[in-house]
C-alpha angles and dihedrals in degrees: 000000000000115000123186138166109261125226132218093189121116122222105262124216106262123236127200112264134160105222147115134245132204120224119195133168152131131256119203135177134169091223125095100253131164099265091194094064106044116116139172120226116208124190119201126185118231100191095172101050087034109237142104108234125205123204127190120209118190117223117228124225092270090056097252127133136178133183139164118223134189115243131190100196133047090238121036135178106227127195117216136181136158132226088245090068108008095172094056109078133184128213110220131183111234125198120206120241094018143083122261114194119201120187115186124187120189127201123226091278091053092248118137111275098171136000121190118182122183122224089029111229108161135028119257091254092050090052099044105030107039098081090040091055092048089055089050090054091050091050095044115123123191094210091233122126114262107273118228107243102154091082096045134078122280088246090062089053092049091052090048091052092049091050092047093052092047091053093049093047088061086074088062097038093051093052106109096194105057115083122253091239094055092043088062092056095042090049092054091045096049094047090052091045092055095046093046091050099044118002102050094061100052097171094049093051093046090055090050091048091050092053093046093049100040100026085224106144096174110050127057127219126242101256124203114246115243127209132204093281089070088077093061086107085084088079089071092064102059090217091192088075106113091214087079085076085073094050119099093208094054091081092054092044090055091051090051092051093047095047102037110119095204093053087045105199113179119246112255093226111143095340120123112250100243091052092047092048091050090057092044094051091051088059103031108035094078090049099048096034101237139074102204141033144090091296093077093052089051090049091052090049090048089052089059089041091061089060093046101043104029103033092029086220120146122235117269120239090254091052090051090052092050092049092050092046094050104037097023107192093338127136095261091055090049091051094049094047091048091051091045091055090053092048092048089059092050092045091062089067101035114117117223118261114262117190113201126197111217099153094118094055116099117254095249093050100050099095092039090053093048094049092046090056089063098045112170093024135096107250122211112190121196120195108203147140135217091242094051109102096191089050092055093042090053092051091050092047091048097048099095093042092048089052089061089064092057110132094014128116097272133106121206111209127187125200128192137154142213093296084078108074105241096231093048090046091054089053095047097050091059088076095042101051122186128079122339136188128188102204130202118249091254093050092050093047092050093052094047091049097040093054093037093240116162099175144026144272091056127160140207123198122196128186126229091272092058097253120140108245103169142010121189138177116209121022107284095204136267097278094050094047091046090052092048092052096042090054088063101042 
């Protein structure tokens, strides 16, 4: 039976703060496991710089681990899982500037036997059930036949989306074990998650709805054009609520708002912040329902964050001056300058982007042609897509390890296809660097079938003689990839 120290704390309203936190703990299990290979994965939200950062802490032979993480709020909701049970995550409250100790004991089936968190921040049910309940909401099905929406007005779709979210939230609201405070955060998070995944991209969802309703996989429907007013649903979210800083989906929602072509916000670039915000408010205030508040400062920070975290491009001197002039020595400025320092280190080792055209090469010769281009080098090929979350997470996780191979006899090659919108792909690869190929549908299908890949990300590793040494689906982790490559150098 699971036992766990209970908490009487409430979930405080987070405030923006540039800080660090130490996480320590102990992992124990009655099973004979390889004590040299256990690790803890910790996910921390960075809502100001605009990314979700994963840290890996290796567990020593006595079961202990310790790691320092950057945080951007005084209170954070941290996701945690271990390599012993990677699909069973905990939600843990993390306080900046302090030490959070997490002791986890597994039973012989690798289920949680005991969880002890100090200082206690959440109840045992909040920690163990929250992510499980979110998955139940995602998997919920009403039992009704799929409704045709592609041939109706956008307003009909928006009403449908609102009804669907309300029905799914009943799964959360009817749960008697999760605290009222956490339900409020999870409710905000799930609503954003659903709208980010389906409602923001109206055209994409209408095409999906058409295929699901008609089973026609060849033709495409005539879809009504939407204008900026479609996004008035943002008013329903009250995005000035600081609790969104604790919501995982807030980061993705901000990216959607900043990048959406219909909304049409200008890039911050080399503009001073007050001028940029004035233009943004002219466009956005009617959609979100307010003209002032912390939200706009967060959005401006996120605009710089896109450059830092997606393009991996340091701030210019002018941008630094504008940030210092606007936020002075405030917490947002501290966060952006800290992130900029990290990016500047990575940028030293980032290879320039090279886009290769291979469209005229026959399907069965694509990989052979790519490997031949890098004769005498190890070749690491990554099959990915812009819409693939695990693909992007793996690239982010691998950045610092990849930088260590700079100047060595290895070529990093990235393949995608038409499922990645061309314009978005061109944006994403700025932060990846290295060699890129935008394959035809037939070329992609041949490679996936030939190497018996069913999912992405998938990887191919060739030695210096051009022989295939390894093929892998799902990112195996930094240490494993580093070992695989080093064995061939």
